[in-house]
N, C-alpha and C positions, 0 to 999 in steps of 0.2 A: 681446800676441797677441789673437786674436779667433776666435770661432766664427762659423759661417754657417748661417742658417736660410732655407729656401725654403718659402713658404706658398702652395700652390695656384697656382704660376706656370704661365702658358701663353705660347706664342709662336706667332704666325701670320704667314705671308707672304701678304698678300692674303686670299683665302678659305680658304687651306690652313693648318690648324693642325698644327704640327710638334712642339710640346711640349705635353703634355696634363695639366694639373693636377698638377704635381709638388710633392710635399711631402717635404722632406729636412732633417735636422739634422746638421750637421758640427760636432763638438765642438771646443772650444779645444785646440790642439796635436795634433789628430788628422790622420793621413795618410789621406785619402779618395781612392779611385781610381774614376773613371767608366770603365766598360768596356762594350763592345758592338760589334756589327758596323758596318761603314761605313753611314752614313746613319741611325743610330739616334738622333741628337740630342745626343750627348755633348759635342761641341765647341760646339754652339749653346748648350747649357745653361751651359757654362763661360764663354762670351762674354757671356751674360746676367748672370752673377755679376760679371764684370769691368766691365760697363756698355758693352761694345762692341756689344751687340745690345739693342734696346729690349724691355722686358718688356710683353707685350700685356695681361696681367692677373695679379693676385696680387702678392705682395710679397717682397722680398729684404732680409734683415737681415744685417749684418756687425758683430759686436761689440755686438749688441742695438740697433743703430742702423738704422733703415729707410733703405736706400740705393737704393731702386727708381728714384727719379728723380734721383739724385746723379750728377754727372759722374765718369767713370772715374778721373781724377786725384785726386778727393777721397774715394775709397772705402777707402783704406788697403790697397790690394792691389798686388802686382807680378806681372807675367805673363811667362812664358818660353815662346817660340813654337817651332814646329818648325824654322823657319829662324833662324839665329843673328842676322841683321840687325845686324851690326857695321859700324862705319864703317871702310872699308879704309885711309884715310889717317891714322887715329888709332892710337896705341899702345894696348896692353891697359889701361894705367892711365887713359888719356884716355877710352876707351870705357866703362869701369866708372864713371867719375866724371862723365860728360857730363850725365846727368839732374840730378844735384845742382847742377852748375855752372849749368844753365839755370834752376834754381829759386833761384839767388842764394845758395847755401850758401857759407860762408867757405872759402877755399882750404885752410887748415890742417885744418878739419873734414873736407873732402873727402879730403885725403891720409890722414887717420887712418882713415876708414871704408873707403877702398879698400885700405889696407894690411891692415886686419883681415880683410876679405873675401878678399883674396888669400892670406892665411895659412891661412884655413879651407879654401880650394879648392886649396891648393898651387900657386899661380900667382905667388908672389913673385919667382921667377927669370925670369919672362916679362913683367914689367910694362912693359919698354921695347920689347918686340917689337910688330910690327904683325900683324894677323890672318893675312896670307898666310904668315907664318913659323910658324904654329901648326897642330897636327893638328886633326881634326874634334872629338875629345873635348875638347881644350883650348879651342877656340872656344866649345863649348857651355858649358864652365865659366865662360868670360868672360861669356856671356849670363846665366848664373845669378848670377855676381858682381854684375852690373849691377842685378839685382833685389835682392840682399842689401843693398847699400849704402843702399837706400831705407828699410830698416827697416820693411817692411810688416807689417800684422797677418795677412795671408793671402797665401800664394804660390799662383799658378795656373800649371800646366804643361800646355801643349797639345801632346801627342805630341812631347816634346822629343828623343827618341832615335831617331825613325824615319828620320833621314837618316844614321845611323851604321852602320858594318858590325857584324857579329855580335859580334866580340871587344870592340869599343868599347862596344856596348850593355850588355854584362855589366859592364864596368868602370864605366860611368856609373850603372848601377843601384845599384851598391855605393856610389858617391860620393853619390848623392841620398839613399839610406837613411842614410848617415853624417851628411849635412848635416841631415837632419830630427832625428836624435838630438841633435846639437850645438846646433842653434838652438831646438829645442822649438817650432817654428812650426806653425801650421795650414797644411796643404798639400792642394790639390785637384789631381789629376793625371788627365789624359785619355789613354787608350791603347786601341788595338784588340787589343793583345797581352795575352792573359790570363796569360802567364807573368810579365810585368811587374807585373800587378795582384796576383798571388798573392805575389810576393816583396817588394813594397813596402808594400802597404796594411795599415792598421789596419782600415779599413772599405772594402768593395767595393760599388759601386752598379752593378748590371747593368741596362742600358737596352736597350729594343727599341722601335722605332717611336715614340719620344718618350714612352715610359711606363717607369717603374721596375718591372722584373720582380721584383727581390728585392734586399735590402740586408742585409749582415752581414759578419762577419770572413771572411777567406779560407777557413779550415777549416770554418766553419759552412756556407758555400755549397758547398764541396766535399763535405762529408759529408751535408748535409741540403738539397739543392736543392728549391725549392718547385714547380718544374715542369720539363718536359722540356727547354725552351730553356736554362734555367740549368744543368741537369745536363750538357747537351751542350757548353755554352760554357766552363764552369769545369773545368779539369783538362786535362792534356796527357800522352799523346794523349787525344782526346775519348772520352767515354763511348760504348760500343757500345749500340745499340738493336735489339732483336729483337721481332718480333711475337709476342704471346701470346694465348691464348684461355682464358677461364674455363670450367672443366669440373669439375662436382661439387666446388666449393670449392677447387679447385687451379688453378694456372696452367700450361697446356700450351704448350710452345714448339716449333712445327712445324719450325723451322730446325735444331733439335737432336734430330731424330728423335722429336718429341713428348715430350721430357723434361719432367717436371712439377716445379713448385715448390710446396711447402706453406708457407703463411704464416698468421700469427695476425691479420693486419689484415682489415678488412671489405672484401671484394671486390665488384665489380659483379655484376650478374645473370649467371646461367649463359648461356654463349654469347657474352658480351661480348668485344670486342677490347681488349687493353691493350698497352702498350709496356713491354718489360722492359729496364731499364738495367743494364749490367754494365761496371764500370770495368776497363780493361786490366790494371791493377795487381792486380786480384783474381782474375785468370784464370790457369789453368795448362793444359798440354797433355799428352796421353799418346797414344802410337801406338795406333791403333785402326782397324779396317777400316770406317770410317764414311764417309758422303758429304761430310764436312767436310775440305777440302783446303787445305794451305799453298800460297799463291801466291808469297810472297816473305818472306825474313827479312832485316831491316835490322839489321846488327850494329854497335853503337856502342862496343864495348869492354866496359865494365862492365854494360851493359844491351843487350838486343836486343828488336826488335819483330817479331812474326810476324803477317803479313797473311793472313787466311783469307777464303774466300768460301763461303757456304752454298748448298745446292742451290736455295734460293728466291731467290738473288741478293743476299742481305744480306751486308755486309762486317763482319768482326770483326778487331780488333787486340788482340793479347795481348802484354803486357810480361813479359819474362823476365830474370832476373839472370844474369850470366855471359856467356860468349862462345860457347856451343854453338849451332850453326846446324842448323836442320831443313831438309833438302833440299826444294826446290819440288816439289810433286806428292805429298808425303807425306800419307796419310790420318790424321787425328787426331780426338780427341774433347776437348771442353772439360771441365776440372775446376774447380769453384768452390764456395764455401760459399753455399748458398741465402740465408743471412741478409744477404749483401752485395748482393743484387739489389734494385733499386729499381723500383717499378711506377708507371706513369703512365697516366692515362686516354687513350683514343682517342675522338675526334680532338683534344680540348681540350688535352691535354698536362699537365693538372693532376696533381700528385703524389697517389697513393693511399696513405693513411697508416693 
């Protein structure tokens, strides 16, 4: 297996730079997920590692070997795309072994590798079927199997589950996590779905506009976001943000009737604006004749989400356990531990610590 190092890599399309001086270390056997909104550069960065996009400047190392100018076929990687790209006239067995056949690998070795991969992916009973006789999840497993038989040092996944329905996405997340444990391979995975990132990753890389905003384990980013963007992107439902004002060493929140927070951190100057971040999971509600009103309760069985709107037009989501519904139009007040609130500078979005 092999680790991956990016050293000040950039990518430009003509005069437009889309990846800006990225430095990143992915350790051997680590599951690293690139996550961010559409257009943030995550797929471009993955394709640069694969060699499908030319690196404008900087260097890329795989297994301590500089592969910046090396052809994709010689980088020791295998890539799984969003589309399955299976040959419809070939069986599962033939699809999985086709790349090895083209490289002149002996037939008995191809058979052994395909059989081993099929066993790992629970595809043994489907080896003689053609893709049209498979479900979407099975087709994606064939595509993954085609990568496994190559025995790469690094697996690259480019949004492999985005074409699957919700149930299959969950099933395949479990399959990919199990596959990582069994193979112990280095995997780099691109997704815009932060739930996939949180459930799969050893390390998450949050990207925005071609820049790494923050890197860390899922819970590090969840509990300790470095800025407002990361705080709002990591976690489902997203973090709530309310405008706050610094007043006499405290944070006043106009949307909550000028409720104040006392904190031991160094606050900006008196009168400064800040953004107060509140996780839906850390909030509670109590009936109260306040201007805060429940607009909708989304009941999912074991958990429910209450959607509120403040008099100043800000939206708040509150996560509640159980199946109790609060009727729309009910006036409530928020209950929360002030120590769970995170503060961010306005307008830069940097975390105030």
